[in-house]
C-alpha positions in Angstrom: 12.9 17.8 -38.2 15.5 15.1 -38.3 14.9 11.8 -36.2 19.0 12.3 -35.9 18.7 16.1 -33.8 16.1 14.1 -31.6 18.7 11.1 -30.6 21.4 14.2 -30.1 19.0 15.1 -27.0 19.8 13.2 -24.4 16.8 14.8 -22.5 12.8 12.3 -22.7 10.8 15.0 -23.8 6.6 15.2 -23.3 4.8 15.5 -26.3 3.8 19.0 -25.8 7.1 19.8 -23.2 9.4 21.5 -25.3 13.2 21.0 -23.9 14.2 23.6 -21.4 17.8 22.3 -21.7 20.8 23.0 -23.7 19.7 20.7 -26.9 20.3 21.1 -30.6 18.3 23.8 -31.8 15.7 21.0 -33.7 14.7 19.3 -30.5 12.7 22.3 -28.7 9.6 22.4 -31.1 8.7 18.9 -31.0 6.0 17.6 -32.8 3.8 15.0 -30.6 2.6 12.7 -34.1 5.9 13.5 -35.8 7.8 11.7 -32.3 5.2 8.5 -32.1 5.8 8.0 -35.8 9.5 7.8 -35.8 8.9 5.4 -32.5 6.6 2.8 -34.0 8.2 -0.4 -36.7 8.0 0.8 -39.5 5.4 -0.8 -41.6 6.0 -3.1 -44.7 3.8 -3.1 -47.8 1.8 -5.9 -47.0 1.7 -5.6 -42.8 -2.4 -4.3 -41.6 -1.6 -2.0 -39.4 -2.1 -2.4 -35.6 -5.0 -1.8 -33.7 -4.0 0.1 -30.7 -5.7 0.8 -27.5 -6.4 4.5 -26.3 -3.4 4.9 -23.3 -4.9 5.2 -19.8 -4.5 8.7 -18.3 -1.0 9.2 -15.7 -1.4 8.5 -12.2 -0.7 11.5 -10.2 0.7 11.6 -6.2 1.6 14.7 -4.4 3.4 14.5 -0.9 5.1 17.8 0.7 8.3 16.5 2.6 7.8 16.4 6.3 10.5 17.4 8.7 11.3 13.9 10.3 11.6 13.0 6.9 14.8 14.7 5.7 18.1 12.8 6.5 21.5 14.2 5.5 21.1 12.8 2.0 17.3 12.4 1.0 17.2 11.2 -2.5 13.8 12.5 -4.7 13.3 8.8 -6.0 13.4 7.1 -2.7 11.3 9.8 -0.9 9.0 8.9 -3.7 9.9 5.0 -3.9 8.9 5.4 -0.2 5.7 7.2 -0.8 3.4 5.9 -3.2 4.6 2.2 -2.1 3.4 3.4 1.8 -0.3 4.9 -0.1 -0.9 1.8 -2.6 -0.1 -0.8 -0.1 -3.3 1.3 2.7 -5.9 0.7 -0.2 -7.5 -2.1 0.5 -7.5 -4.7 -2.4 -4.7 -2.9 -4.4 -2.7 -4.9 -6.2 -1.2 -1.9 -7.8 2.8 -1.0 -8.1 5.7 1.4 -8.5 8.9 0.4 -9.4 11.9 2.9 -8.5 12.9 2.3 -12.0 9.4 3.9 -13.4 10.0 6.7 -10.8 13.2 7.7 -12.4 12.4 6.6 -16.2 9.2 9.4 -14.8 11.4 11.9 -13.9 14.3 12.0 -16.7 10.8 12.5 -18.8 10.1 15.5 -16.4 6.9 14.1 -15.1 7.9 14.8 -11.4 7.9 18.6 -9.9 9.0 19.9 -7.1 8.1 23.4 -5.5 6.5 23.3 -9.0 9.3 23.5 -11.0 10.2 20.2 -13.7 13.4 17.9 -11.7 15.1 16.2 -14.0 17.4 14.6 -11.6 17.1 11.2 -9.4 19.5 12.1 -7.0 18.3 15.8 -6.3 18.0 16.4 -2.1 15.2 17.0 -1.1 14.4 20.1 2.1 11.9 20.3 4.7 8.8 21.8 3.3 9.6 20.9 -0.8 6.2 19.7 -2.2 7.3 17.1 -4.6 4.2 15.9 -7.4 4.5 13.6 -10.2 2.9 11.9 -12.8 3.4 7.9 -13.5 2.9 7.0 -16.5 2.1 3.2 -17.6 4.8 1.3 -18.9 4.6 0.3 -22.4 2.7 -2.0 -24.3 3.7 -5.6 -24.7 3.0 -8.3 -27.5 2.0 -11.2 -26.9 3.0 -13.6 -30.6 1.8 -17.2 -31.1 4.0 -19.4 -30.8 4.2 -23.6 -31.4 4.6 -24.9 -27.5 3.6 -28.3 -26.7 1.3 -28.4 -24.3 -0.4 -31.2 -21.7 -4.0 -31.3 -22.6 -6.1 -33.1 -20.4 -9.2 -32.6 -21.5 -10.6 -29.8 -24.7 -13.8 -29.7 -26.6 -15.2 -26.3 -28.3 -15.8 -24.8 -24.6 -12.9 -25.0 -22.5 -9.6 -26.6 -22.0 -7.5 -28.6 -18.7 -4.0 -27.9 -19.5 -1.0 -29.4 -17.1 1.2 -26.3 -16.4 4.7 -27.8 -16.1 6.7 -25.5 -14.0 8.7 -22.5 -15.0 5.9 -21.8 -17.7 4.5 -18.2 -16.8 1.2 -17.7 -17.6 1.0 -14.3 -18.1 2.5 -12.0 -21.0 4.3 -9.5 -19.1 7.4 -6.9 -19.0 10.2 -9.3 -18.8 7.9 -11.7 -19.7 7.4 -11.7 -23.7 8.0 -15.2 -25.5 7.6 -19.0 -23.6 3.6 -18.2 -21.8 0.9 -20.4 -21.5 -0.5 -17.4 -23.6 1.4 -17.3 -26.7 1.4 -21.4 -26.3 -2.8 -21.0 -26.8 -3.0 -18.0 -29.1 -0.6 -20.5 -31.2 -3.0 -23.8 -30.2 -6.3 -21.9 -31.1 -4.8 -20.4 -33.9 -5.4 -16.8 -33.1 -3.4 -13.6 -34.0 -0.8 -11.8 -32.0 -2.6 -9.4 -29.0 -1.2 -6.3 -28.2 -1.2 -6.0 -23.7 -2.1 -2.4 -22.5 -1.7 -1.0 -19.3 -4.2 0.7 -18.0 -2.9 1.4 -13.8 0.6 1.0 -12.2 1.4 -2.5 -11.4 -1.0 -4.0 -14.2 -0.6 -5.1 -17.3 -4.5 -5.5 -19.5 -4.4 -6.4 -22.8 -6.8 -4.3 -25.4 -6.2 -5.1 -29.0 -5.3 -7.4 -31.8 -2.4 -6.8 -33.9 -4.0 -8.0 -37.0 -7.1 -8.9 -38.1 -8.0 -12.4 -37.7 -11.3 -14.6 -36.4 -11.9 -16.9 -33.5 -11.4 -17.1 -29.7 -9.0 -14.5 -28.0 -7.6 -16.2 -24.5 -7.7 -13.9 -21.5 -6.9 -14.0 -17.3 -10.0 -13.4 -15.1 -9.0 -14.7 -12.0 -5.3 -16.3 -10.6 -4.1 -19.0 -8.3 -1.4 -19.3 -7.5 0.0 -15.8 -9.0 2.8 -15.3 -11.1 6.4 -14.2 -9.9 5.2 -10.7 -11.7 2.4 -11.2 -9.2 1.7 -15.4 -8.7 -0.7 -17.7 -6.6 -4.4 -17.7 -7.9 -5.7 -13.6 -7.3 -9.2 -13.7 -8.6 -9.7 -11.0 -10.2 -13.2 -10.6 -11.9 -13.7 -8.6 -14.9 -10.1 -7.7 -14.4 -8.3 -5.5 -17.0 -5.7 -8.3 -17.6 -7.8 -9.9 -20.4 -6.5 -10.5 -24.0 -9.1 -9.3 -26.2 -9.2 -10.8 -30.2 -11.3 -8.5 -32.4 -13.1 -10.4 -34.5 -15.2 -8.9 -36.9 -17.7 -11.1 -38.7 -17.1 -13.8 -35.9 -21.0 -16.0 -34.9 -19.5 -16.3 -31.1 -21.6 -13.9 -28.5 -19.7 -11.9 -27.2 -20.1 -9.0 -24.2 -20.5 -6.3 -26.5 -23.2 -8.2 -28.6 -22.9 -9.8 -32.3 -19.2 -11.2 -32.8 -17.3 -7.7 -31.4 -14.4 -8.3 -28.8 -14.4 -11.7 -27.6 -12.8 -12.0 -24.1 -12.9 -16.2 -23.2 -9.3 -17.1 -22.2 -7.2 -17.8 -18.7 -9.8 -18.1 -16.0 -7.2 -18.3 -13.1 -3.2 -18.8 -13.1 -0.4 -20.1 -11.2 2.6 -19.2 -10.4 5.6 -19.9 -13.2 7.2 -22.3 -10.3 4.6 -24.1 -9.9 3.3 -26.8 -11.6 -0.3 -28.5 -12.8 -3.8 -28.2 -14.1 -5.8 -25.0 -14.9 -8.7 -24.3 -17.1 -9.0 -22.1 -19.9 -11.6 -20.9 -21.3 -12.8 -20.8 -25.2 -15.6 -19.0 -25.3 -16.8 -15.8 -24.0 -20.2 -17.7 -22.5 -17.6 -20.3 -21.1 -15.5 -17.7 -19.6 -18.3 -15.4 -18.0 -20.1 -19.3 -16.5 -16.7 -20.0 -14.7 -15.6 -17.2 -13.3 -19.2 -17.4 -11.6 -18.2 -20.6 -10.5 -14.5 -19.1 -9.4 -16.5 -16.7 -7.4 -19.3 -18.4 -6.0 -16.2 -20.9 -4.5 -17.5 -24.3 -5.8 -14.5 -25.0 -7.8 -12.3 -27.5 -6.0 -8.4 -26.6 -5.8 -5.9 -28.9 -4.3 -2.3 -28.5 -3.5 0.2 -30.4 -2.7 3.4 -29.2 -1.6 7.0 -30.3 0.5 7.5 -27.9 3.6 10.5 -27.3 5.6 9.6 -29.0 8.7 6.4 -30.7 9.7 3.6 -28.8 11.6 2.7 -29.7 14.9 -1.6 -30.0 14.5 -2.3 -32.6 10.9 -4.6 -30.4 9.7 -5.6 -26.8 10.2 -6.9 -23.7 8.9 -4.9 -20.1 8.2 -7.0 -17.1 7.8 -5.0 -13.8 7.3 -5.5 -10.8 4.7 -3.3 -10.7 1.9 -1.3 -7.7 1.0 2.1 -6.5 -0.9 5.0 -6.5 1.2 5.9 -2.6 1.7 9.2 -3.5 2.2 9.7 -5.7 -1.1 7.3 -5.2 -4.1 8.1 -9.0 -5.3 6.5 -10.4 -2.2 3.5 -10.4 -0.7 2.8 -10.3 2.7 0.4 -11.8 5.2 -2.1 -8.7 7.9 -4.6 -8.7 10.1 -8.0 -11.4 8.9 -10.8 -8.6 7.6 -8.2 -6.0 8.5 -8.0 -2.9 6.2 -4.5 -3.7 4.7 -4.8 -6.4 1.8 -7.7 -8.8 0.8 -8.9 -11.9 2.6 -7.4 -15.3 1.9 -8.4 -18.9 3.6 -6.8 -21.9 3.3 -6.9 -25.4 5.0 -3.9 -27.9 5.4 -3.4 -30.9 6.2 -0.3 -33.2 6.0 0.2 -36.5 4.4 3.2 -37.5 5.4 6.5 -36.8 8.3 9.0 -36.7 5.7 13.1 -36.4 6.7 12.8 -37.4 10.1 10.0 -34.5 10.7 13.1 -31.9 8.6 10.2 -31.6 6.2 6.3 -32.6 4.9 4.6 -33.7 2.4 1.4 -31.4 3.9 -2.2 -31.1 1.0 -4.1 -27.1 0.5 -7.1 -26.0 0.2 -8.2 -22.8 -0.8 -11.2 -21.6 -0.3 -10.3 -18.2 -2.0 -7.5 -17.3 -4.7 -5.0 -14.6 -3.6 -1.2 -13.5 -5.1 1.2 -16.3 -3.3 -1.9 -17.7 -1.0 -0.6 -21.2 -0.6 3.7 -19.8 -0.3 2.2 -16.7 2.1 0.6 -19.2 4.6 3.0 -21.6 4.8 5.5 -19.0 5.7 2.4 -17.6 8.3 2.6 -21.2 10.3 6.5 -21.0 10.5 6.9 -23.7 7.7 7.4 -22.1 3.8 7.3 -24.3 0.9 11.2 -25.7 0.7 12.7 -24.4 -2.2 10.8 -21.3 -2.2 13.5 -18.4 -1.8 10.9 -15.7 -2.0 9.4 -16.8 1.5 12.8 -18.3 3.5 12.2 -21.7 1.9 15.9 -22.2 0.6 18.2 -20.3 3.2 20.8 -22.0 5.0 18.1 -21.1 7.9 15.9 -23.6 6.3 17.9 -26.1 5.0 19.5 -26.7 8.5 15.7 -27.3 10.0 15.1 -29.8 7.8 18.4 -31.5 8.1 17.4 -31.6 12.5 15.7 -34.4 11.5 18.8 -36.8 10.5 19.1 -36.1 7.2 22.6 -34.6 6.2 22.9 -31.3 5.1 24.8 -32.0 2.0 21.9 -34.4 1.1 19.0 -31.2 1.3 21.0 -28.9 -0.3 21.3 -31.3 -3.2 17.7 -31.8 -3.1 16.8 -28.3 -2.9 19.2 -27.3 -5.6 17.7 -30.4 -8.1 14.2 -29.0 -7.3 14.9 -25.6 -8.6 11.8 -24.0 -7.7 8.9 -23.8 -5.0 7.8 -27.6 -4.2 4.2 -26.5 -4.7 2.0 -28.7 -7.3 -1.4 -28.3 -8.1 -2.9 -31.6 -7.7 -6.6 -31.7 -8.9 -9.1 -29.2 -10.3 -13.0 -29.8 -10.2 -15.7 -27.5 -11.9 -19.1 -28.0 -13.5 -18.9 -27.7 -17.3 -19.7 -24.2 -18.1 -22.1 -25.3 -21.0 -23.7 -28.8 -20.3 -23.7 -28.5 -16.1 -21.8 -31.6 -16.1 -19.3 -32.0 -13.4 -15.6 -32.7 -14.4 -13.1 -33.5 -11.8 -9.4 -34.0 -13.0 -6.3 -35.3 -10.5 -2.6 -34.8 -12.2 0.0 -37.0 -10.4 3.3 -34.5 -9.2 6.1 -34.0 -12.2 9.3 -36.2 -11.7 11.1 -33.4 -10.0 9.0 -33.3 -7.1 8.9 -37.0 -7.0 12.1 -37.4 -6.6 12.3 -34.8 -4.0 10.0 -36.8 -1.9 11.5 -39.5 -2.6 14.8 -38.5 -1.6 13.5 -37.3 1.8 10.9 -39.9 2.2 14.6 -42.2 2.1 16.8 -39.9 4.4 
């Protein structure tokens, strides 16, 4: 079968499922091996074969349409998106996420059935009593390429790195963020090969395979702090599937698999794309494991500075909630009752450092007991004072700008300040931990960057 025969078919086929539509005859008997070879880029003569990790099984969901769910036009993709989002939101500690686009792709691929028959149209209308089954495949692999991106390194030895991450840099390579990330920069800094990131679950991305057989330590993530807008606040997932592994035969470094196997050193926690400040990165497997243990035991010291919309009435306080994905918006997190079944427990302490803009804003310091996705941003919104400039949680809309201006600052000046900042006003100020090898206590402090400092001065002088 020729590639041109495949390209004439507009349908997306699965390996073992012949086409049941009116396609060219050559399109029907599809060979799994040949289709996969067609999809892979052609390798040059001097290119080493990639090491590709085995794919994970599809996740299957099954539902029956209840009479009360039927509307005038109940679309198949809409029904599945709502049902799957509700199911995942109800799972304790679940960070999974299935987008509507992924559901539509699965429908087009013939992975969804209605009453036992394949459904190929996302807009197919459903009726009461219909049984819908969907198998959702993980997203395709993403490759992390070493890139010569400058790093602001505050400390480095053979075991750890402490980095001042600029605002605007994503920590992890992920769908939609293939280049310019901290992982890309670390691979280059540590002279490591490109890595292939293979998803392991809906909404999750894991790195598994090295694309070339280089030596040395790898880079990876095991816990997160202010996460990414992908999933961004320090979400601590110890032993998580998001590790970047570097296979290095002949390496003398120890590894979890023993003696020169798969190495998993790397990013121990992360901060959001829009957050600036300090991060610690492990360079060896031993350092990674011991730093993970410190985060898990809550012995790592972390302070954050933020600018809020309005000034909290109490000079200091503590926020305790659960945090889970917002079922109404997959890119947001939401507070839930503390200790409940929805989401994961999260605790933050805050103190007002300075009242700004006549009380329309404040410089607030945060101390984290836990590290969950968007924890500070969610907790700031929960107490009624979202971070200034945080469009995800209501920190830069008309209502927020007006609230800041109530202190006496001209509205146009507030608007200009927020536009110039262009991000949530959050900075990872301090980081303290015990060196994973020597045990010496290390402490670092990084003043806020210029954009944050300018915003403070403008609000202070208002």
